[in-house]
Wavefront OBJ file of the C-alpha trace (Angstrom):
o trace
v 1.395 -25.582 -0.468
v 4.098 -23.074 0.446
v 6.641 -24.982 -1.640
v 4.395 -24.796 -4.712
v 3.919 -21.056 -4.254
v 7.658 -20.472 -4.004
v 8.311 -22.663 -7.042
v 5.786 -20.608 -8.993
v 7.417 -17.407 -7.734
v 10.818 -18.596 -9.016
v 9.293 -19.149 -12.442
v 7.771 -15.651 -12.754
v 10.560 -13.471 -11.314
v 11.504 -10.781 -12.156
v 8.070 -9.188 -11.903
v 6.388 -6.008 -10.704
v 4.720 -6.071 -7.282
v 2.629 -3.455 -5.505
v 3.241 -2.642 -1.844
v -0.144 -3.375 -0.240
v 0.594 -2.903 3.465
v -0.942 0.436 4.448
v 1.645 0.846 7.208
v 4.635 0.453 4.881
v 6.387 3.695 3.799
v 6.160 2.606 0.144
v 2.442 1.756 0.314
v 0.893 1.865 -3.159
v 4.225 1.935 -5.003
v 5.035 -0.610 -7.692
v 8.496 -2.168 -7.367
v 10.387 -4.683 -9.466
v 10.952 -7.908 -7.535
v 14.055 -9.669 -8.828
v 14.414 -12.563 -6.384
v 13.420 -13.720 -2.927
v 14.970 -15.157 0.209
v 13.754 -16.703 3.438
v 14.970 -15.446 6.795
v 13.784 -17.211 9.954
v 10.859 -18.664 8.011
v 9.743 -15.313 6.589
v 9.823 -14.748 2.827
v 11.380 -11.479 1.673
v 11.423 -10.137 -1.861
v 14.592 -8.542 -3.179
v 13.305 -5.456 -4.977
v 14.551 -2.419 -6.851
v 13.648 0.621 -4.738
v 12.359 3.850 -6.332
v 15.883 5.348 -6.220
v 17.270 2.345 -8.138
v 19.032 0.686 -5.213
v 18.312 -2.897 -4.141
v 16.289 -3.554 -1.015
v 14.140 -6.174 0.664
v 10.482 -6.170 1.648
v 8.417 -8.819 3.378
v 6.425 -10.760 0.822
v 3.233 -10.378 2.843
v 3.540 -6.568 2.536
v 3.029 -6.924 -1.226
v 0.506 -8.418 -3.613
v 3.050 -10.962 -4.864
v 0.711 -13.912 -4.340
v -2.334 -12.138 -5.696
v -3.474 -10.608 -2.416
v -6.110 -7.963 -2.992
v -4.615 -4.526 -3.437
v -7.430 -2.875 -1.507
v -9.115 -4.762 1.300
v -11.929 -2.269 1.769
v -11.220 -1.741 5.468
v -9.307 1.502 5.198
v -9.135 4.680 3.196
v -6.041 6.778 2.783
v -6.386 10.545 2.476
v -3.595 12.971 1.845
v -3.261 16.049 4.037
v -4.601 18.107 1.134
v -7.554 15.734 0.854
v -8.366 16.104 4.542
v -8.226 19.888 4.262
v -10.530 19.834 1.240
v -12.949 17.530 3.038
v -13.018 19.945 5.979
v -13.851 22.890 3.686
v -16.655 20.940 2.024
v -18.051 19.821 5.393
v -17.972 23.344 6.828
v -19.634 24.744 3.695
v -22.412 22.176 3.843
v -22.960 22.757 7.575
v -23.399 26.487 6.912
v -25.974 25.827 4.172
v -28.166 23.513 6.266
v -31.188 24.972 8.083
v -30.048 25.491 11.660
v -26.487 24.714 10.641
v -23.995 25.838 13.214
v -20.608 27.154 12.185
v -17.843 27.807 14.623
v -15.995 31.075 14.181
v -12.310 31.286 14.930
l 1 2 3 4 5 6 7 8 9 10 11 12 13 14 15 16 17 18 19 20 21 22 23 24 25 26 27 28 29 30 31 32 33 34 35 36 37 38 39 40 41 42 43 44 45 46 47 48 49 50 51 52 53 54 55 56 57 58 59 60 61 62 63 64 65 66 67 68 69 70 71 72 73 74 75 76 77 78 79 80 81 82 83 84 85 86 87 88 89 90 91 92 93 94 95 96 97 98 99 100 101 102 103 104
């Protein structure tokens, strides 16, 4: 039950949690959760942000209850990764028989 989960959470705080929501600006970061609060039925963790200041984050945006860190439905590439992938793709296209390469 929700009450049991929150009771367990009280017993293990403070603890480290990973931000698992791919749309959150701190996605992938590990933060220290020091407490929690409920606002309008939504559970928020009180965390220490990377700059050392306190902040809050929705509990469901983290792996606090053991949610999988990677759900397998998305992949995140950096801009540098996308550029590298483009170079590799263009190189392979040029090496294939009949490969067509666009010239700029």
